[in-house]
C-alpha atoms as an extended CHARMM CRD file, in Angstrom:
* protein
*
        96  EXT
         1         1  MET       CA             -0.2630000000       11.0050000000        0.5790000000  PROA      1               0.0000000000
         2         2  HSD       CA              3.2080000000        9.5010000000        1.1540000000  PROA      2               0.0000000000
         3         3  ALA       CA              5.9090000000        9.8390000000       -1.7260000000  PROA      3               0.0000000000
         4         4  GLY       CA              3.1420000000       11.0720000000       -4.1130000000  PROA      4               0.0000000000
         5         5  ARG       CA              1.1040000000        8.1260000000       -3.4270000000  PROA      5               0.0000000000
         6         6  LEU       CA             -2.4040000000        7.4940000000       -1.9310000000  PROA      6               0.0000000000
         7         7  VAL       CA             -2.3600000000        5.7140000000        0.9730000000  PROA      7               0.0000000000
         8         8  LEU       CA             -5.5200000000        4.1820000000        2.8300000000  PROA      8               0.0000000000
         9         9  LEU       CA             -4.4890000000        3.2900000000        6.7520000000  PROA      9               0.0000000000
        10        10  LEU       CA             -6.8990000000        1.0060000000        8.6880000000  PROA      10              0.0000000000
        11        11  GLY       CA             -6.5280000000        0.0580000000       12.4920000000  PROA      11              0.0000000000
        12        12  MET       CA             -3.3640000000        0.3170000000       15.0400000000  PROA      12              0.0000000000
        13        13  LEU       CA             -2.5430000000        4.0030000000       13.7400000000  PROA      13              0.0000000000
        14        14  GLY       CA              0.3590000000        5.9560000000       15.1710000000  PROA      14              0.0000000000
        15        15  LEU       CA              4.2320000000        4.7810000000       15.0000000000  PROA      15              0.0000000000
        16        16  ALA       CA              3.8550000000        3.5670000000       18.9640000000  PROA      16              0.0000000000
        17        17  SER       CA              0.8930000000        1.1270000000       17.8060000000  PROA      17              0.0000000000
        18        18  LEU       CA              2.5280000000       -0.2840000000       14.8350000000  PROA      18              0.0000000000
        19        19  TRP       CA              5.8330000000       -1.6440000000       17.3700000000  PROA      19              0.0000000000
        20        20  ARG       CA              3.0170000000       -3.3560000000       19.3390000000  PROA      20              0.0000000000
        21        21  SER       CA              0.9800000000       -4.7130000000       16.2120000000  PROA      21              0.0000000000
        22        22  ALA       CA              1.5030000000       -6.3650000000       13.0280000000  PROA      22              0.0000000000
        23        23  LEU       CA              1.3780000000       -4.1330000000        9.7370000000  PROA      23              0.0000000000
        24        24  ILE       CA             -0.2220000000       -5.4330000000        6.4970000000  PROA      24              0.0000000000
        25        25  VAL       CA              0.3920000000       -3.7380000000        3.5480000000  PROA      25              0.0000000000
        26        26  GLY       CA             -2.0430000000       -4.9670000000        0.9120000000  PROA      26              0.0000000000
        27        27  LEU       CA             -1.1870000000       -4.1300000000       -2.7210000000  PROA      27              0.0000000000
        28        28  HSD       CA             -3.5080000000       -3.9100000000       -5.9300000000  PROA      28              0.0000000000
        29        29  GLY       CA             -3.1010000000       -5.4520000000       -9.3190000000  PROA      29              0.0000000000
        30        30  ARG       CA             -2.2870000000       -4.0080000000      -12.1600000000  PROA      30              0.0000000000
        31        31  THR       CA             -4.8970000000       -1.2990000000      -13.0720000000  PROA      31              0.0000000000
        32        32  GLY       CA             -6.2380000000       -1.1970000000       -9.6810000000  PROA      32              0.0000000000
        33        33  THR       CA             -5.9360000000        0.8880000000       -6.7000000000  PROA      33              0.0000000000
        34        34  GLY       CA             -5.4520000000        0.9000000000       -2.8680000000  PROA      34              0.0000000000
        35        35  ALA       CA             -9.3760000000        1.4030000000       -2.7090000000  PROA      35              0.0000000000
        36        36  ASP       CA            -10.1130000000       -1.1570000000       -5.0510000000  PROA      36              0.0000000000
        37        37  PHE       CA             -8.1410000000       -3.9180000000       -3.1470000000  PROA      37              0.0000000000
        38        38  GLU       CA             -9.6220000000       -2.6620000000        0.2720000000  PROA      38              0.0000000000
        39        39  ALA       CA            -13.0410000000       -3.6440000000       -0.6730000000  PROA      39              0.0000000000
        40        40  GLN       CA            -12.1040000000       -6.7860000000       -2.6980000000  PROA      40              0.0000000000
        41        41  SER       CA            -10.1170000000       -8.3470000000        0.3840000000  PROA      41              0.0000000000
        42        42  ASN       CA            -12.4430000000       -7.7120000000        3.2450000000  PROA      42              0.0000000000
        43        43  LEU       CA             -9.5110000000       -7.2440000000        5.1160000000  PROA      43              0.0000000000
        44        44  ASP       CA            -10.7070000000       -4.5720000000        7.2610000000  PROA      44              0.0000000000
        45        45  ALA       CA            -12.9040000000       -6.9290000000        9.4910000000  PROA      45              0.0000000000
        46        46  THR       CA            -10.3450000000       -9.0900000000       10.1710000000  PROA      46              0.0000000000
        47        47  ALA       CA             -7.5550000000       -6.2870000000       11.3480000000  PROA      47              0.0000000000
        48        48  ASP       CA            -10.0090000000       -4.9590000000       13.6130000000  PROA      48              0.0000000000
        49        49  ARG       CA            -10.8850000000       -8.2280000000       15.0840000000  PROA      49              0.0000000000
        50        50  GLU       CA             -7.2730000000       -9.5080000000       15.2460000000  PROA      50              0.0000000000
        51        51  THR       CA             -5.8080000000       -5.7040000000       15.9600000000  PROA      51              0.0000000000
        52        52  PHE       CA             -3.2160000000       -5.4480000000       12.9310000000  PROA      52              0.0000000000
        53        53  ALA       CA             -3.0020000000       -2.4300000000       10.7120000000  PROA      53              0.0000000000
        54        54  ILE       CA             -3.3190000000       -2.5390000000        7.4780000000  PROA      54              0.0000000000
        55        55  ALA       CA             -2.2430000000       -0.1410000000        4.3500000000  PROA      55              0.0000000000
        56        56  TYR       CA             -3.4460000000       -0.0310000000        1.2450000000  PROA      56              0.0000000000
        57        57  PRO       CA             -1.2550000000        2.1970000000       -1.2340000000  PROA      57              0.0000000000
        58        58  ASP       CA             -1.8550000000        3.1420000000       -4.4380000000  PROA      58              0.0000000000
        59        59  GLY       CA              1.1820000000        2.3450000000       -7.3840000000  PROA      59              0.0000000000
        60        60  LEU       CA              2.0530000000        4.6570000000       -9.7340000000  PROA      60              0.0000000000
        61        61  VAL       CA              0.6580000000        5.1590000000      -13.2190000000  PROA      61              0.0000000000
        62        62  ASP       CA              3.1590000000        3.3900000000      -16.0130000000  PROA      62              0.0000000000
        63        63  ALA       CA              4.0400000000        4.4510000000      -19.4780000000  PROA      63              0.0000000000
        64        64  VAL       CA              0.7690000000        2.9140000000      -20.7610000000  PROA      64              0.0000000000
        65        65  GLY       CA             -1.4880000000        4.8380000000      -18.3050000000  PROA      65              0.0000000000
        66        66  THR       CA             -2.3620000000        2.2050000000      -16.0230000000  PROA      66              0.0000000000
        67        67  THR       CA             -1.5310000000        1.9490000000      -12.0640000000  PROA      67              0.0000000000
        68        68  ASN       CA              0.9800000000       -0.6070000000      -11.9990000000  PROA      68              0.0000000000
        69        69  TRP       CA              3.9910000000       -1.7500000000       -9.3590000000  PROA      69              0.0000000000
        70        70  TYR       CA              7.6360000000       -2.1330000000      -10.7200000000  PROA      70              0.0000000000
        71        71  TYR       CA              8.5980000000       -5.6900000000      -10.7430000000  PROA      71              0.0000000000
        72        72  PHE       CA             11.6380000000       -6.4280000000      -12.3520000000  PROA      72              0.0000000000
        73        73  TYR       CA             10.6870000000       -7.7800000000      -15.6170000000  PROA      73              0.0000000000
        74        74  ASP       CA              8.2110000000       -4.9640000000      -16.1830000000  PROA      74              0.0000000000
        75        75  PRO       CA              8.4180000000       -3.3460000000      -19.7470000000  PROA      75              0.0000000000
        76        76  PHE       CA              5.6010000000       -0.6890000000      -18.8040000000  PROA      76              0.0000000000
        77        77  TYR       CA              8.3490000000        1.3960000000      -16.9840000000  PROA      77              0.0000000000
        78        78  ILE       CA             10.8750000000        3.6930000000      -18.3130000000  PROA      78              0.0000000000
        79        79  ASN       CA             12.2740000000        5.3330000000      -14.9930000000  PROA      79              0.0000000000
        80        80  PRO       CA             10.9010000000        2.8210000000      -12.6330000000  PROA      80              0.0000000000
        81        81  PRO       CA             10.0710000000        3.8240000000       -9.1850000000  PROA      81              0.0000000000
        82        82  ASP       CA             11.5610000000        1.9930000000       -6.2450000000  PROA      82              0.0000000000
        83        83  ASP       CA              8.4510000000        0.2900000000       -4.9310000000  PROA      83              0.0000000000
        84        84  VAL       CA             10.6300000000       -2.1870000000       -2.7880000000  PROA      84              0.0000000000
        85        85  GLY       CA             11.9310000000        0.6950000000       -1.0270000000  PROA      85              0.0000000000
        86        86  PHE       CA              8.3840000000        2.6870000000       -0.7120000000  PROA      86              0.0000000000
        87        87  VAL       CA              6.9130000000       -0.7940000000        0.8630000000  PROA      87              0.0000000000
        88        88  ARG       CA              9.8630000000       -1.1670000000        3.1330000000  PROA      88              0.0000000000
        89        89  GLY       CA              9.1550000000        2.3820000000        4.2820000000  PROA      89              0.0000000000
        90        90  ALA       CA              5.3500000000        1.5510000000        5.1890000000  PROA      90              0.0000000000
        91        91  ASP       CA              6.2880000000        2.4190000000        8.9930000000  PROA      91              0.0000000000
        92        92  ARG       CA              6.7820000000        5.7680000000        8.0860000000  PROA      92              0.0000000000
        93        93  PHE       CA              3.0830000000        6.2470000000        6.1670000000  PROA      93              0.0000000000
        94        94  PRO       CA              1.7750000000        9.0960000000        7.8450000000  PROA      94              0.0000000000
        95        95  ALA       CA             -1.2250000000        8.0540000000       10.5020000000  PROA      95              0.0000000000
        96        96  GLY       CA             -4.4570000000        9.7750000000       10.2800000000  PROA      96              0.0000000000
């Protein structure tokens, strides 16, 4: 959990490893989850082969009860989360 969200991490875990490797943040679509995107994207095998880390965070539940990301015109959030700040902080997602 990070900032109240589930984040699935795969690959080169740990901050020292991330400095030497790329980190991909996979964002699911509206109503999805990080686990859904992981299963649909097939990026795990590529991450293992190419030695990069990948994070699959969950969006938050919006006003109509679905998981979502806040984008600038999204009418589904009354008090929108800072999803841009959340993703910018991906290097601080907990390893393990």
